[in-house]
C-alpha positions as CSV (number, residue, x, y, z in Angstrom):
1,M,-7.4,5.4,-7.4
2,L,-4.6,3.6,-8.4
3,V,-3.3,1.1,-6.0
4,L,-0.1,-0.4,-6.1
5,F,0.5,-3.7,-3.8
6,D,3.9,-3.9,-2.1
7,N,5.3,-7.3,-2.3
8,G,4.3,-8.5,0.9
9,T,0.7,-7.5,0.5
10,P,-1.8,-10.3,0.0
11,R,-3.4,-10.4,-3.1
12,T,-6.9,-11.5,-2.1
13,L,-7.1,-8.0,-0.7
14,A,-7.6,-6.5,-4.2
15,R,-10.9,-8.5,-4.2
16,H,-12.3,-6.0,-1.5
17,L,-10.7,-2.9,-3.5
18,I,-11.5,-3.3,-7.2
19,E,-14.9,-1.9,-7.0
20,H,-13.7,1.5,-6.5
21,H,-9.9,1.1,-7.4
22,T,-7.7,0.0,-9.8
23,V,-5.0,-2.4,-8.3
24,T,-1.7,-3.6,-9.4
25,E,0.9,-5.7,-7.7
26,A,4.5,-4.5,-7.7
27,R,5.9,-7.6,-9.2
28,S,3.8,-7.6,-12.1
29,R,5.4,-4.5,-13.0
30,G,8.9,-5.9,-12.9
31,W,9.3,-3.7,-9.5
32,D,9.4,-6.9,-6.9
33,R,13.4,-6.1,-6.8
34,L,13.3,-2.6,-6.1
35,D,14.0,-1.2,-2.5
36,N,11.6,1.1,-1.1
37,G,12.9,4.5,-2.5
38,A,12.9,3.6,-6.0
39,L,9.8,1.6,-6.0
40,L,8.2,4.7,-4.3
41,D,9.7,6.7,-7.4
42,E,8.7,4.4,-10.0
43,A,5.0,4.2,-8.6
44,E,4.7,8.0,-8.4
45,A,6.2,8.6,-12.1
46,A,3.6,5.8,-13.2
47,G,1.0,7.8,-11.5
48,F,0.0,5.0,-8.6
49,E,-1.8,7.2,-6.0
50,V,-1.6,4.8,-3.1
51,L,0.9,2.2,-2.2
52,I,-0.5,-0.4,0.2
53,T,2.7,-2.2,2.2
54,T,3.3,-4.6,5.2
55,D,6.8,-2.6,5.8
56,K,6.2,-1.0,9.2
57,N,9.5,0.4,8.8
58,L,9.3,2.3,5.3
59,T,8.7,5.7,7.5
60,F,12.2,5.0,9.3
61,Q,13.9,3.9,6.0
62,Q,12.6,6.8,3.8
63,N,12.3,10.8,4.1
64,L,8.6,10.8,3.0
65,T,8.2,14.7,3.1
66,G,7.1,15.8,-0.4
67,R,6.0,12.5,-1.8
68,K,2.9,12.4,-3.7
69,I,2.0,8.6,-3.6
70,A,-0.6,7.9,-0.4
71,I,0.9,5.1,1.8
72,V,-0.9,2.6,3.6
73,V,0.8,0.2,6.1
74,L,-0.9,-3.3,7.0
75,G,-0.2,-4.0,10.5
76,K,0.0,-7.7,9.7
77,G,1.0,-9.2,6.4
78,R,-1.2,-12.8,6.7
79,W,-4.3,-12.7,5.1
80,S,-6.0,-14.7,7.9
81,L,-4.5,-11.5,10.3
82,I,-5.8,-8.9,7.7
83,K,-9.5,-10.1,7.0
84,P,-11.4,-9.2,10.1
85,H,-9.9,-5.8,9.5
86,M,-11.0,-5.0,6.3
87,A,-13.4,-2.1,7.1
88,Q,-10.7,-0.4,8.2
89,V,-8.1,-1.3,5.3
90,V,-10.8,0.0,3.2
91,S,-11.5,3.0,4.7
92,A,-7.7,4.0,4.8
93,V,-7.2,3.6,1.0
94,D,-11.0,5.4,0.3
95,A,-9.7,8.3,2.5
96,A,-5.8,8.6,1.3
97,T,-4.8,11.8,0.2
98,P,-1.6,12.4,-1.6
99,G,1.3,12.2,0.6
100,S,-0.6,10.8,3.6
101,F,0.6,7.8,5.5
102,T,-1.8,6.1,7.4
103,E,-1.0,2.7,9.5
104,V,-3.9,0.1,10.0
105,E,-3.4,-1.3,13.3
106,M,-4.4,-5.3,13.5
107,P,-4.2,-6.3,17.1
108,G,-3.7,-10.0,18.0
């Protein structure tokens, strides 16, 4: 799948996904200044299938009904807190379907 990392998503996460997915960062596309709605529009238009973000408020800020892109929200933004939950993150990305929304909880 074609995966887009939002600005808060740690780059190191890509190492765990690149075997089965193509990962691109929003900032490498010049999309780092776009608000969430514009970012989702651009990502869908460019053919991205999954957006990985740390923005837990995305569902409250955007109407996700009818979106083609799947969204995976990470419960934390720091790599040291995400790393112990890599299996869940990879599973969420692997299981993503068009328009799906998954939040990967990260207690602690």
